[in-house]
C-alpha angles and dihedrals in degrees: 000000000000125000106250092235096053125084113262120248110258095256093051090043091053092053093046093047088051089057089052091050090051090053093045090053093053092044091049093051093047093043091049090052089053091049090049090052087053088053088061089054102038100025093232120132119223090250095051089045088057092051092048092049091053092049092044094050102035106023127231116000139170121248092249090052091051091047091054093047092049094036089231130129118273089236094057092045090048090055090051091047091049090052092050091048092048089053092049093246096115138019138198120244132181115274111224090197097052124017096199096054116058122210116245115219129189114240126222088258090051090050090052092049096048093042090056092047093049091047090053091048092046090054089052093047091052087066094064106123135200098092090262117196129216088248091055092049091047089051091048090049090049092052093047092048091051090050090050092048090055092056096040088078096044099065097076091237 
């Protein structure tokens, strides 16, 4: 048996991380269903939602920048951006740093849409039970970041 404050041996770590992956898979599928239900209400696809969240949080970005942040292809992100632009939720603006790659900026209407979506999701997230502490959430975030870091180097980017 391992002391809870000591790193796990690799074999034990592998099994425990597999348990986390199983839970993440179930959470992802259920969360995606909730987002898709929101799409029926707000008319925003999961992909466009992701683009709007990035623009809302970080300001104007290029399509390649968004693709890198979301680890999605530039072509897929471009389709989501085009949809957001067509709906009036985003617009293209000249990029002073790079003439060939426009900046994508969220519009006031896009801000209103994503703010409403995030408020609905926040209300749902407030219902998470278990009496979770800040320390537990920090530990969870640490674990997930380490898992992401492991796979960041395995994609052949």
